PDB file with one MODEL, atoms N, CA, C and O in Angstrom:
MODEL        1
ATOM      1  N   MET A   1     102.307  99.940  69.268  1.00  0.00           N
ATOM      2  CA  MET A   1     102.007  98.838  70.142  1.00  0.00           C
ATOM      3  C   MET A   1     101.127  99.303  71.304  1.00  0.00           C
ATOM      4  O   MET A   1     100.099  98.690  71.593  1.00  0.00           O
ATOM      5  N   LEU A   2     101.534 100.392  71.970  1.00  0.00           N
ATOM      6  CA  LEU A   2     100.741 100.890  73.098  1.00  0.00           C
ATOM      7  C   LEU A   2      99.388 101.427  72.626  1.00  0.00           C
ATOM      8  O   LEU A   2      98.384 101.293  73.325  1.00  0.00           O
ATOM      9  N   GLU A   3      99.368 102.038  71.434  1.00  0.00           N
ATOM     10  CA  GLU A   3      98.103 102.554  70.901  1.00  0.00           C
ATOM     11  C   GLU A   3      97.117 101.419  70.645  1.00  0.00           C
ATOM     12  O   GLU A   3      95.930 101.531  70.952  1.00  0.00           O
ATOM     13  N   ARG A   4      97.618 100.341  70.086  1.00  0.00           N
ATOM     14  CA  ARG A   4      96.736  99.198  69.813  1.00  0.00           C
ATOM     15  C   ARG A   4      96.233  98.575  71.104  1.00  0.00           C
ATOM     16  O   ARG A   4      95.060  98.216  71.209  1.00  0.00           O
ATOM     17  N   MET A   5      97.117  98.446  72.085  1.00  0.00           N
ATOM     18  CA  MET A   5      96.712  97.879  73.371  1.00  0.00           C
ATOM     19  C   MET A   5      95.699  98.794  74.064  1.00  0.00           C
ATOM     20  O   MET A   5      94.735  98.312  74.659  1.00  0.00           O
ATOM     21  N   ALA A   6      95.913 100.099  73.990  1.00  0.00           N
ATOM     22  CA  ALA A   6      94.974 101.050  74.585  1.00  0.00           C
ATOM     23  C   ALA A   6      93.629 100.999  73.865  1.00  0.00           C
ATOM     24  O   ALA A   6      92.577 101.044  74.503  1.00  0.00           O
ATOM     25  N   GLY A   7      93.666 100.906  72.543  1.00  0.00           N
ATOM     26  CA  GLY A   7      92.422 100.803  71.772  1.00  0.00           C
ATOM     27  C   GLY A   7      91.648  99.541  72.099  1.00  0.00           C
ATOM     28  O   GLY A   7      90.426  99.570  72.248  1.00  0.00           O
ATOM     29  N   TRP A   8      92.371  98.430  72.210  1.00  0.00           N
ATOM     30  CA  TRP A   8      91.715  97.173  72.556  1.00  0.00           C
ATOM     31  C   TRP A   8      91.104  97.243  73.954  1.00  0.00           C
ATOM     32  O   TRP A   8      89.976  96.798  74.167  1.00  0.00           O
ATOM     33  N   SER A   9      91.854  97.805  74.909  1.00  0.00           N
ATOM     34  CA  SER A   9      91.354  97.913  76.283  1.00  0.00           C
ATOM     35  C   SER A   9      90.143  98.842  76.365  1.00  0.00           C
ATOM     36  O   SER A   9      89.176  98.549  77.068  1.00  0.00           O
ATOM     37  N   ALA A  10      90.202  99.957  75.645  1.00  0.00           N
ATOM     38  CA  ALA A  10      89.075 100.897  75.638  1.00  0.00           C
ATOM     39  C   ALA A  10      87.838 100.249  75.031  1.00  0.00           C
ATOM     40  O   ALA A  10      86.726 100.440  75.524  1.00  0.00           O
ATOM     41  N   ALA A  11      88.028  99.491  73.972  1.00  0.00           N
ATOM     42  CA  ALA A  11      86.888  98.801  73.345  1.00  0.00           C
ATOM     43  C   ALA A  11      86.282  97.779  74.301  1.00  0.00           C
ATOM     44  O   ALA A  11      85.061  97.639  74.371  1.00  0.00           O
ATOM     45  N   ARG A  12      87.137  97.063  75.040  1.00  0.00           N
ATOM     46  CA  ARG A  12      86.627  96.091  76.016  1.00  0.00           C
ATOM     47  C   ARG A  12      85.856  96.783  77.135  1.00  0.00           C
ATOM     48  O   ARG A  12      84.816  96.292  77.572  1.00  0.00           O
ATOM     49  N   ILE A  13      86.365  97.918  77.597  1.00  0.00           N
ATOM     50  CA  ILE A  13      85.664  98.651  78.658  1.00  0.00           C
ATOM     51  C   ILE A  13      84.299  99.101  78.155  1.00  0.00           C
ATOM     52  O   ILE A  13      83.295  98.948  78.850  1.00  0.00           O
ATOM     53  N   LYS A  14      84.265  99.654  76.947  1.00  0.00           N
ATOM     54  CA  LYS A  14      82.974 100.124  76.398  1.00  0.00           C
ATOM     55  C   LYS A  14      82.040  98.940  76.134  1.00  0.00           C
ATOM     56  O   LYS A  14      80.822  99.092  76.224  1.00  0.00           O
ATOM     57  N   GLN A  15      82.584  97.772  75.813  1.00  0.00           N
ATOM     58  CA  GLN A  15      81.758  96.597  75.586  1.00  0.00           C
ATOM     59  C   GLN A  15      81.159  96.096  76.898  1.00  0.00           C
ATOM     60  O   GLN A  15      79.996  95.693  76.938  1.00  0.00           O
ATOM     61  N   ILE A  16      81.945  96.120  77.962  1.00  0.00           N
ATOM     62  CA  ILE A  16      81.482  95.634  79.256  1.00  0.00           C
ATOM     63  C   ILE A  16      80.565  96.650  79.929  1.00  0.00           C
ATOM     64  O   ILE A  16      79.558  96.276  80.530  1.00  0.00           O
ATOM     65  N   VAL A  17      80.912  97.943  79.829  1.00  0.00           N
ATOM     66  CA  VAL A  17      80.127  99.008  80.460  1.00  0.00           C
ATOM     67  C   VAL A  17      79.759 100.034  79.382  1.00  0.00           C
ATOM     68  O   VAL A  17      80.383 101.093  79.311  1.00  0.00           O
ATOM     69  N   PRO A  18      78.759  99.740  78.543  1.00  0.00           N
ATOM     70  CA  PRO A  18      78.444 100.642  77.432  1.00  0.00           C
ATOM     71  C   PRO A  18      77.900 102.000  77.872  1.00  0.00           C
ATOM     72  O   PRO A  18      78.001 102.967  77.117  1.00  0.00           O
ATOM     73  N   GLU A  19      77.333 102.098  79.056  1.00  0.00           N
ATOM     74  CA  GLU A  19      76.777 103.370  79.518  1.00  0.00           C
ATOM     75  C   GLU A  19      77.807 104.234  80.227  1.00  0.00           C
ATOM     76  O   GLU A  19      77.453 105.273  80.784  1.00  0.00           O
ATOM     77  N   HIS A  20      79.061 103.837  80.220  1.00  0.00           N
ATOM     78  CA  HIS A  20      80.119 104.624  80.854  1.00  0.00           C
ATOM     79  C   HIS A  20      80.172 106.003  80.182  1.00  0.00           C
ATOM     80  O   HIS A  20      80.141 106.088  78.955  1.00  0.00           O
ATOM     81  N   PRO A  21      80.251 107.082  80.973  1.00  0.00           N
ATOM     82  CA  PRO A  21      80.176 108.428  80.385  1.00  0.00           C
ATOM     83  C   PRO A  21      81.367 108.810  79.507  1.00  0.00           C
ATOM     84  O   PRO A  21      81.235 109.688  78.654  1.00  0.00           O
ATOM     85  N   ALA A  22      82.517 108.182  79.691  1.00  0.00           N
ATOM     86  CA  ALA A  22      83.686 108.519  78.873  1.00  0.00           C
ATOM     87  C   ALA A  22      83.559 107.880  77.491  1.00  0.00           C
ATOM     88  O   ALA A  22      83.127 106.735  77.356  1.00  0.00           O
ATOM     89  N   SER A  23      83.940 108.638  76.483  1.00  0.00           N
ATOM     90  CA  SER A  23      83.885 108.105  75.124  1.00  0.00           C
ATOM     91  C   SER A  23      85.051 107.149  74.881  1.00  0.00           C
ATOM     92  O   SER A  23      85.991 107.071  75.671  1.00  0.00           O
ATOM     93  N   TYR A  24      84.962 106.432  73.775  1.00  0.00           N
ATOM     94  CA  TYR A  24      86.034 105.512  73.396  1.00  0.00           C
ATOM     95  C   TYR A  24      87.353 106.264  73.239  1.00  0.00           C
ATOM     96  O   TYR A  24      88.396 105.792  73.692  1.00  0.00           O
ATOM     97  N   ALA A  25      87.309 107.431  72.600  1.00  0.00           N
ATOM     98  CA  ALA A  25      88.530 108.207  72.366  1.00  0.00           C
ATOM     99  C   ALA A  25      89.171 108.657  73.677  1.00  0.00           C
ATOM    100  O   ALA A  25      90.393 108.615  73.820  1.00  0.00           O
ATOM    101  N   VAL A  26      88.355 109.084  74.625  1.00  0.00           N
ATOM    102  CA  VAL A  26      88.877 109.530  75.916  1.00  0.00           C
ATOM    103  C   VAL A  26      89.495 108.352  76.665  1.00  0.00           C
ATOM    104  O   VAL A  26      90.580 108.479  77.233  1.00  0.00           O
ATOM    105  N   LEU A  27      88.818 107.222  76.670  1.00  0.00           N
ATOM    106  CA  LEU A  27      89.354 106.032  77.329  1.00  0.00           C
ATOM    107  C   LEU A  27      90.665 105.594  76.678  1.00  0.00           C
ATOM    108  O   LEU A  27      91.626 105.253  77.367  1.00  0.00           O
ATOM    109  N   LYS A  28      90.694 105.605  75.349  1.00  0.00           N
ATOM    110  CA  LYS A  28      91.894 105.189  74.629  1.00  0.00           C
ATOM    111  C   LYS A  28      93.069 106.101  74.969  1.00  0.00           C
ATOM    112  O   LYS A  28      94.176 105.620  75.206  1.00  0.00           O
ATOM    113  N   PHE A  29      92.839 107.408  74.994  1.00  0.00           N
ATOM    114  CA  PHE A  29      93.906 108.358  75.319  1.00  0.00           C
ATOM    115  C   PHE A  29      94.410 108.152  76.744  1.00  0.00           C
ATOM    116  O   PHE A  29      95.619 108.099  76.973  1.00  0.00           O
ATOM    117  N   ALA A  30      93.493 108.035  77.701  1.00  0.00           N
ATOM    118  CA  ALA A  30      93.878 107.856  79.101  1.00  0.00           C
ATOM    119  C   ALA A  30      94.653 106.557  79.301  1.00  0.00           C
ATOM    120  O   ALA A  30      95.646 106.525  80.027  1.00  0.00           O
ATOM    121  N   LEU A  31      94.200 105.497  78.661  1.00  0.00           N
ATOM    122  CA  LEU A  31      94.896 104.218  78.782  1.00  0.00           C
ATOM    123  C   LEU A  31      96.267 104.261  78.112  1.00  0.00           C
ATOM    124  O   LEU A  31      97.215 103.656  78.613  1.00  0.00           O
ATOM    125  N   ALA A  32      96.384 104.965  76.989  1.00  0.00           N
ATOM    126  CA  ALA A  32      97.681 105.092  76.324  1.00  0.00           C
ATOM    127  C   ALA A  32      98.673 105.827  77.215  1.00  0.00           C
ATOM    128  O   ALA A  32      99.839 105.442  77.295  1.00  0.00           O
ATOM    129  N   VAL A  33      98.221 106.876  77.882  1.00  0.00           N
ATOM    130  CA  VAL A  33      99.091 107.604  78.815  1.00  0.00           C
ATOM    131  C   VAL A  33      99.498 106.693  79.970  1.00  0.00           C
ATOM    132  O   VAL A  33     100.671 106.644  80.343  1.00  0.00           O
ATOM    133  N   LEU A  34      98.546 105.983  80.526  1.00  0.00           N
ATOM    134  CA  LEU A  34      98.821 105.077  81.641  1.00  0.00           C
ATOM    135  C   LEU A  34      99.815 103.986  81.240  1.00  0.00           C
ATOM    136  O   LEU A  34     100.777 103.723  81.962  1.00  0.00           O
ATOM    137  N   PHE A  35      99.582 103.355  80.096  1.00  0.00           N
ATOM    138  CA  PHE A  35     100.482 102.297  79.632  1.00  0.00           C
ATOM    139  C   PHE A  35     101.880 102.855  79.360  1.00  0.00           C
ATOM    140  O   PHE A  35     102.877 102.190  79.642  1.00  0.00           O
ATOM    141  N   ASN A  36     101.957 104.061  78.817  1.00  0.00           N
ATOM    142  CA  ASN A  36     103.250 104.684  78.543  1.00  0.00           C
ATOM    143  C   ASN A  36     104.025 104.923  79.840  1.00  0.00           C
ATOM    144  O   ASN A  36     105.218 104.629  79.915  1.00  0.00           O
ATOM    145  N   VAL A  37     103.359 105.446  80.843  1.00  0.00           N
ATOM    146  CA  VAL A  37     104.014 105.710  82.131  1.00  0.00           C
ATOM    147  C   VAL A  37     104.506 104.406  82.751  1.00  0.00           C
ATOM    148  O   VAL A  37     105.637 104.328  83.230  1.00  0.00           O
ATOM    149  N   VAL A  38     103.661 103.394  82.740  1.00  0.00           N
ATOM    150  CA  VAL A  38     104.041 102.100  83.312  1.00  0.00           C
ATOM    151  C   VAL A  38     105.226 101.504  82.552  1.00  0.00           C
ATOM    152  O   VAL A  38     106.128 100.936  83.168  1.00  0.00           O
ATOM    153  N   LEU A  39     105.236 101.626  81.224  1.00  0.00           N
ATOM    154  CA  LEU A  39     106.330 101.088  80.432  1.00  0.00           C
ATOM    155  C   LEU A  39     107.643 101.814  80.728  1.00  0.00           C
ATOM    156  O   LEU A  39     108.683 101.173  80.873  1.00  0.00           O
ATOM    157  N   VAL A  40     107.604 103.131  80.817  1.00  0.00           N
ATOM    158  CA  VAL A  40     108.818 103.903  81.096  1.00  0.00           C
ATOM    159  C   VAL A  40     109.378 103.547  82.471  1.00  0.00           C
ATOM    160  O   VAL A  40     110.580 103.325  82.617  1.00  0.00           O
ATOM    161  N   ILE A  41     108.516 103.494  83.466  1.00  0.00           N
ATOM    162  CA  ILE A  41     108.982 103.164  84.816  1.00  0.00           C
ATOM    163  C   ILE A  41     109.521 101.734  84.861  1.00  0.00           C
ATOM    164  O   ILE A  41     110.560 101.490  85.476  1.00  0.00           O
ATOM    165  N   SER A  42     108.843 100.799  84.229  1.00  0.00           N
ATOM    166  CA  SER A  42     109.292  99.406  84.223  1.00  0.00           C
ATOM    167  C   SER A  42     110.640  99.260  83.533  1.00  0.00           C
ATOM    168  O   SER A  42     111.532  98.588  84.052  1.00  0.00           O
ATOM    169  N   CYS A  43     110.798  99.877  82.375  1.00  0.00           N
ATOM    170  CA  CYS A  43     112.071  99.789  81.649  1.00  0.00           C
ATOM    171  C   CYS A  43     113.193 100.444  82.447  1.00  0.00           C
ATOM    172  O   CYS A  43     114.306  99.921  82.500  1.00  0.00           O
ATOM    173  N   THR A  44     112.906 101.576  83.062  1.00  0.00           N
ATOM    174  CA  THR A  44     113.915 102.240  83.881  1.00  0.00           C
ATOM    175  C   THR A  44     114.373 101.347  85.020  1.00  0.00           C
ATOM    176  O   THR A  44     115.571 101.224  85.274  1.00  0.00           O
ATOM    177  N   LEU A  45     113.432 100.728  85.699  1.00  0.00           N
ATOM    178  CA  LEU A  45     113.790  99.861  86.824  1.00  0.00           C
ATOM    179  C   LEU A  45     114.504  98.591  86.373  1.00  0.00           C
ATOM    180  O   LEU A  45     115.414  98.123  87.057  1.00  0.00           O
ATOM    181  N   LEU A  46     114.109  98.030  85.240  1.00  0.00           N
ATOM    182  CA  LEU A  46     114.785  96.832  84.734  1.00  0.00           C
ATOM    183  C   LEU A  46     116.229  97.132  84.347  1.00  0.00           C
ATOM    184  O   LEU A  46     117.135  96.368  84.682  1.00  0.00           O
ATOM    185  N   VAL A  47     116.444  98.228  83.652  1.00  0.00           N
ATOM    186  CA  VAL A  47     117.809  98.596  83.269  1.00  0.00           C
ATOM    187  C   VAL A  47     118.635  98.924  84.505  1.00  0.00           C
ATOM    188  O   VAL A  47     119.809  98.563  84.578  1.00  0.00           O
ATOM    189  N   SER A  48     118.034  99.603  85.478  1.00  0.00           N
ATOM    190  CA  SER A  48     118.779  99.945  86.688  1.00  0.00           C
ATOM    191  C   SER A  48     119.129  98.693  87.493  1.00  0.00           C
ATOM    192  O   SER A  48     120.190  98.641  88.115  1.00  0.00           O
ATOM    193  N   LEU A  49     118.264  97.698  87.489  1.00  0.00           N
ATOM    194  CA  LEU A  49     118.589  96.429  88.156  1.00  0.00           C
ATOM    195  C   LEU A  49     119.748  95.734  87.457  1.00  0.00           C
ATOM    196  O   LEU A  49     120.630  95.174  88.108  1.00  0.00           O
ATOM    197  N   ALA A  50     119.741  95.775  86.127  1.00  0.00           N
ATOM    198  CA  ALA A  50     120.795  95.118  85.362  1.00  0.00           C
ATOM    199  C   ALA A  50     122.140  95.817  85.544  1.00  0.00           C
ATOM    200  O   ALA A  50     123.185  95.167  85.514  1.00  0.00           O
ATOM    201  N   THR A  51     122.121  97.129  85.730  1.00  0.00           N
ATOM    202  CA  THR A  51     123.373  97.871  85.860  1.00  0.00           C
ATOM    203  C   THR A  51     123.787  98.093  87.305  1.00  0.00           C
ATOM    204  O   THR A  51     124.891  98.572  87.564  1.00  0.00           O
ATOM    205  N   GLY A  52     122.922  97.755  88.245  1.00  0.00           N
ATOM    206  CA  GLY A  52     123.256  97.919  89.654  1.00  0.00           C
ATOM    207  C   GLY A  52     123.062  99.333  90.181  1.00  0.00           C
ATOM    208  O   GLY A  52     123.655  99.702  91.195  1.00  0.00           O
ATOM    209  N   HIS A  53     122.251 100.115  89.516  1.00  0.00           N
ATOM    210  CA  HIS A  53     122.005 101.498  89.930  1.00  0.00           C
ATOM    211  C   HIS A  53     120.528 101.716  90.280  1.00  0.00           C
ATOM    212  O   HIS A  53     119.941 102.738  89.925  1.00  0.00           O
ATOM    213  N   THR A  54     119.951 100.759  90.968  1.00  0.00           N
ATOM    214  CA  THR A  54     118.526 100.829  91.278  1.00  0.00           C
ATOM    215  C   THR A  54     118.201 101.984  92.216  1.00  0.00           C
ATOM    216  O   THR A  54     117.206 102.678  92.008  1.00  0.00           O
ATOM    217  N   ALA A  55     119.002 102.203  93.225  1.00  0.00           N
ATOM    218  CA  ALA A  55     118.723 103.284  94.181  1.00  0.00           C
ATOM    219  C   ALA A  55     118.719 104.638  93.482  1.00  0.00           C
ATOM    220  O   ALA A  55     117.853 105.475  93.735  1.00  0.00           O
ATOM    221  N   GLU A  56     119.699 104.846  92.596  1.00  0.00           N
ATOM    222  CA  GLU A  56     119.761 106.117  91.869  1.00  0.00           C
ATOM    223  C   GLU A  56     118.547 106.292  90.956  1.00  0.00           C
ATOM    224  O   GLU A  56     117.986 107.384  90.859  1.00  0.00           O
ATOM    225  N   ALA A  57     118.148 105.212  90.290  1.00  0.00           N
ATOM    226  CA  ALA A  57     116.998 105.284  89.383  1.00  0.00           C
ATOM    227  C   ALA A  57     115.713 105.595  90.140  1.00  0.00           C
ATOM    228  O   ALA A  57     114.895 106.390  89.678  1.00  0.00           O
ATOM    229  N   VAL A  58     115.534 104.976  91.293  1.00  0.00           N
ATOM    230  CA  VAL A  58     114.335 105.239  92.099  1.00  0.00           C
ATOM    231  C   VAL A  58     114.330 106.688  92.566  1.00  0.00           C
ATOM    232  O   VAL A  58     113.291 107.349  92.538  1.00  0.00           O
ATOM    233  N   LEU A  59     115.491 107.183  92.995  1.00  0.00           N
ATOM    234  CA  LEU A  59     115.565 108.589  93.421  1.00  0.00           C
ATOM    235  C   LEU A  59     115.232 109.539  92.278  1.00  0.00           C
ATOM    236  O   LEU A  59     114.531 110.531  92.480  1.00  0.00           O
ATOM    237  N   ILE A  60     115.722 109.249  91.097  1.00  0.00           N
ATOM    238  CA  ILE A  60     115.427 110.102  89.941  1.00  0.00           C
ATOM    239  C   ILE A  60     113.944 110.054  89.609  1.00  0.00           C
ATOM    240  O   ILE A  60     113.341 111.088  89.323  1.00  0.00           O
ATOM    241  N   LEU A  61     113.344 108.861  89.642  1.00  0.00           N
ATOM    242  CA  LEU A  61     111.905 108.763  89.359  1.00  0.00           C
ATOM    243  C   LEU A  61     111.089 109.533  90.392  1.00  0.00           C
ATOM    244  O   LEU A  61     110.111 110.192  90.040  1.00  0.00           O
ATOM    245  N   ILE A  62     111.476 109.457  91.648  1.00  0.00           N
ATOM    246  CA  ILE A  62     110.766 110.209  92.693  1.00  0.00           C
ATOM    247  C   ILE A  62     110.960 111.700  92.488  1.00  0.00           C
ATOM    248  O   ILE A  62     110.010 112.474  92.608  1.00  0.00           O
ATOM    249  N   PHE A  63     112.193 112.111  92.178  1.00  0.00           N
ATOM    250  CA  PHE A  63     112.471 113.526  91.956  1.00  0.00           C
ATOM    251  C   PHE A  63     111.671 114.059  90.778  1.00  0.00           C
ATOM    252  O   PHE A  63     111.113 115.154  90.856  1.00  0.00           O
ATOM    253  N   LEU A  64     111.608 113.306  89.695  1.00  0.00           N
ATOM    254  CA  LEU A  64     110.845 113.756  88.529  1.00  0.00           C
ATOM    255  C   LEU A  64     109.360 113.852  88.841  1.00  0.00           C
ATOM    256  O   LEU A  64     108.673 114.736  88.327  1.00  0.00           O
ATOM    257  N   ARG A  65     108.865 112.963  89.666  1.00  0.00           N
ATOM    258  CA  ARG A  65     107.449 112.997  90.047  1.00  0.00           C
ATOM    259  C   ARG A  65     107.150 114.205  90.924  1.00  0.00           C
ATOM    260  O   ARG A  65     106.128 114.868  90.749  1.00  0.00           O
ATOM    261  N   CYS A  66     108.041 114.488  91.865  1.00  0.00           N
ATOM    262  CA  CYS A  66     107.800 115.573  92.817  1.00  0.00           C
ATOM    263  C   CYS A  66     108.179 116.942  92.264  1.00  0.00           C
ATOM    264  O   CYS A  66     107.459 117.918  92.474  1.00  0.00           O
ATOM    265  N   CYS A  67     109.283 117.017  91.572  1.00  0.00           N
ATOM    266  CA  CYS A  67     109.840 118.325  91.198  1.00  0.00           C
ATOM    267  C   CYS A  67     109.949 118.521  89.695  1.00  0.00           C
ATOM    268  O   CYS A  67     110.474 119.545  89.258  1.00  0.00           O
ATOM    269  N   GLY A  68     109.492 117.613  88.916  1.00  0.00           N
ATOM    270  CA  GLY A  68     109.669 117.692  87.470  1.00  0.00           C
ATOM    271  C   GLY A  68     108.577 118.454  86.753  1.00  0.00           C
ATOM    272  O   GLY A  68     108.076 117.999  85.725  1.00  0.00           O
ATOM    273  N   ARG A  69     108.200 119.609  87.280  1.00  0.00           N
ATOM    274  CA  ARG A  69     107.141 120.400  86.647  1.00  0.00           C
ATOM    275  C   ARG A  69     107.752 121.336  85.614  1.00  0.00           C
ATOM    276  O   ARG A  69     108.849 121.862  85.801  1.00  0.00           O
ATOM    277  N   SER A  70     107.027 121.530  84.530  1.00  0.00           N
ATOM    278  CA  SER A  70     107.499 122.453  83.501  1.00  0.00           C
ATOM    279  C   SER A  70     107.182 123.886  83.951  1.00  0.00           C
ATOM    280  O   SER A  70     106.325 124.081  84.813  1.00  0.00           O
ATOM    281  N   PRO A  71     107.857 124.882  83.383  1.00  0.00           N
ATOM    282  CA  PRO A  71     107.580 126.274  83.766  1.00  0.00           C
ATOM    283  C   PRO A  71     106.136 126.683  83.523  1.00  0.00           C
ATOM    284  O   PRO A  71     105.616 127.536  84.242  1.00  0.00           O
ATOM    285  N   ALA A  72     105.473 126.098  82.528  1.00  0.00           N
ATOM    286  CA  ALA A  72     104.083 126.449  82.245  1.00  0.00           C
ATOM    287  C   ALA A  72     103.155 126.010  83.376  1.00  0.00           C
ATOM    288  O   ALA A  72     102.146 126.664  83.640  1.00  0.00           O
ATOM    289  N   GLU A  73     103.492 124.904  84.044  1.00  0.00           N
ATOM    290  CA  GLU A  73     102.640 124.397  85.121  1.00  0.00           C
ATOM    291  C   GLU A  73     102.771 125.207  86.397  1.00  0.00           C
ATOM    292  O   GLU A  73     101.867 125.186  87.232  1.00  0.00           O
ATOM    293  N   SER A  74     103.876 125.920  86.569  1.00  0.00           N
ATOM    294  CA  SER A  74     104.096 126.653  87.811  1.00  0.00           C
ATOM    295  C   SER A  74     103.392 128.010  87.838  1.00  0.00           C
ATOM    296  O   SER A  74     103.311 128.636  88.895  1.00  0.00           O
ATOM    297  N   THR A  75     102.885 128.471  86.701  1.00  0.00           N
ATOM    298  CA  THR A  75     102.195 129.767  86.665  1.00  0.00           C
ATOM    299  C   THR A  75     100.728 129.607  86.871  1.00  0.00           C
ATOM    300  O   THR A  75      99.993 130.595  86.870  1.00  0.00           O
TER     301      THR A  75
ENDMDL
END
């Protein structure tokens, strides 16, 4: 689902701005990553609202953003 949406969005961008330096594949990959991140954060917040643990979920999302680096990234 996200791949198709990313592909459609990338095709629209290339159709509107054909001289854009990024290729279709690069745009599709970047949009797929962006859509995935937005979906994960949205689902996390929706479930946390339903369960009443919104503050904890927000803290975890902030912690993962700030401190969630893999060992390979720290070298």
